[in-house]
Structures are given as structure tokens and as C-alpha cells.
C-alpha positions in Angstrom: 2.9 26.8 28.9 2.1 23.7 30.9 0.8 24.4 34.3 0.9 21.8 37.1 -2.8 21.2 36.6 -2.5 20.7 32.8 0.6 18.4 33.4 -1.4 16.3 35.8 -4.4 16.2 33.5 -2.2 15.2 30.5 -0.5 12.4 32.7 -4.0 11.1 33.7 -5.1 11.0 30.0 -1.9 9.3 29.0 -2.2 6.7 31.8 -5.9 6.0 30.8 -4.8 5.5 27.2 -2.0 3.1 28.2 -4.4 1.1 30.4 -6.9 0.9 27.6 -4.3 -0.1 25.0 -3.1 -3.0 27.3 -6.6 -4.2 28.1 -7.6 -7.7 26.7 -9.8 -7.8 23.6 -13.5 -8.3 24.3 -15.9 -9.9 21.8 -18.7 -7.8 20.3 -21.4 -9.6 22.3 -19.6 -9.3 25.6 -18.8 -5.6 24.9 -22.4 -4.8 24.3 -23.5 -6.1 27.6 -20.6 -5.1 29.8 -20.9 -2.1 32.0 -18.4 0.7 31.5 -15.3 0.4 33.7 -13.7 3.2 35.6 -11.0 3.3 33.0 -13.6 3.5 30.2 -15.5 6.3 31.9 -12.2 8.2 32.4 -11.3 7.8 28.8 -14.7 9.0 27.6 -14.4 12.2 29.6 -11.6 13.5 27.3 -10.5 17.1 27.1 -7.6 18.8 25.5 -7.1 21.2 28.4 -8.1 24.4 26.7 -11.7 24.5 28.0 -14.0 22.2 30.0 -17.4 23.9 29.8 -20.3 23.6 27.4 -21.0 27.2 26.4 -22.2 27.6 22.8 -19.3 28.1 20.4 -19.8 29.2 16.8 -18.4 30.9 13.7 -16.5 34.1 14.4 -15.7 33.1 18.0 -12.1 33.2 19.1 -10.2 31.8 22.1 -9.8 28.8 24.3 -13.2 27.3 23.6 -12.4 27.2 19.9 -9.0 25.7 20.6 -10.8 22.9 22.5 -13.2 22.3 19.6 -10.4 22.2 17.1 -8.3 19.8 19.2 -11.3 17.5 19.9 -12.1 17.4 16.2 -8.5 16.5 15.4 -8.7 13.6 18.0 -11.9 12.4 16.5 -10.6 12.5 13.0 -7.4 10.7 13.9 -5.3 13.2 12.0 -5.0 17.0 12.2 -7.4 18.5 9.7 -7.6 21.7 11.7 -4.9 24.1 12.9 -5.5 24.8 16.6 -5.4 28.5 16.2 -8.4 29.5 18.3 -10.4 31.1 15.4 -13.7 29.5 14.5 -13.7 30.1 10.8 -15.3 28.3 7.8 -12.9 25.4 8.0 -13.7 24.7 11.7 -17.4 25.1 11.0 -17.3 22.6 8.1 -15.6 20.0 10.3 -18.1 20.6 13.1 -20.9 20.0 10.6 -19.2 16.8 9.4 -18.8 15.6 13.0 -22.5 16.4 13.8 -23.7 14.5 10.8 -21.5 11.5 11.7 -23.0 11.4 15.2 -26.6 11.9 14.2 -26.8 15.3 16.0 -28.7 18.4 15.0 -26.5 19.9 12.2 -26.1 23.6 12.8 -22.3 24.1 12.7 -22.4 25.3 16.3 -20.9 23.5 19.3 -23.6 23.5 22.1 -24.0 21.1 25.0 -24.9 18.1 22.9 -22.0 18.5 20.5 -19.6 19.2 23.3 -20.8 15.9 24.9 -20.3 14.0 21.7 -16.9 15.5 21.0 -15.7 14.6 24.5 -17.1 11.1 24.1 -15.6 10.6 20.7 
């Protein structure tokens, strides 16, 4: 069920995405020296709306934190390799490991503060 808060959050994320999609293309050299814009910072602070904290989340956990992990992994991947079922099983753990490896993070299959930050910045 969408609450007014989730609806507003979803609208803000959609607006940020539309603004980014319509932004002019920047060359690689200009992009590397440019400071992040307000729109860029808003887009980097992504959330799926299930959970906004950074508590450790790991195998055998269940609930909203796990749904957030699964949704963010799906966004990073660009498809939907994970069902957003709220159960941190072996499939979720293997995708977290793959994500951690791709970002150069400590690979432990758990989502702690560093992995949360990377997921939300992906």
C-alpha cells in the first residue's frame, strides 16, 4: 500500500530521474572535474522505500531491510535477478557478494554500512 510519504518519495525519485535523463551530455574530462549538482546528489541518495537505515542485514534475516537490499540489487543490476520477497536466502547472499566484489568492498555477503552506502549510490 502506498502511503502519502512513499508516494511523495516515489514522485521525487521519478522527477530526479527525468531531470537527469534530459540533462545535456558532458565529456569525460568535464565530468571528472565537475562538482556534483543538487540533482546528482538527490539521484545518488536512492532508496526503494522499504528501509532507510544501515543496520547489518545478512542471511536468514527477513523483513523490510531485506526487501530494500533486494530492490537496490535489482536497480544496480538493471534487471530483476531477485524476487523482492523479504527473505535473505542464498540467492540474495550470492548477489550481495557479486555486488561487493564489483565495488571493491569487503566481501562477506552481509549488508553493513559500507555496502548500504554503495547500494544507495549505485
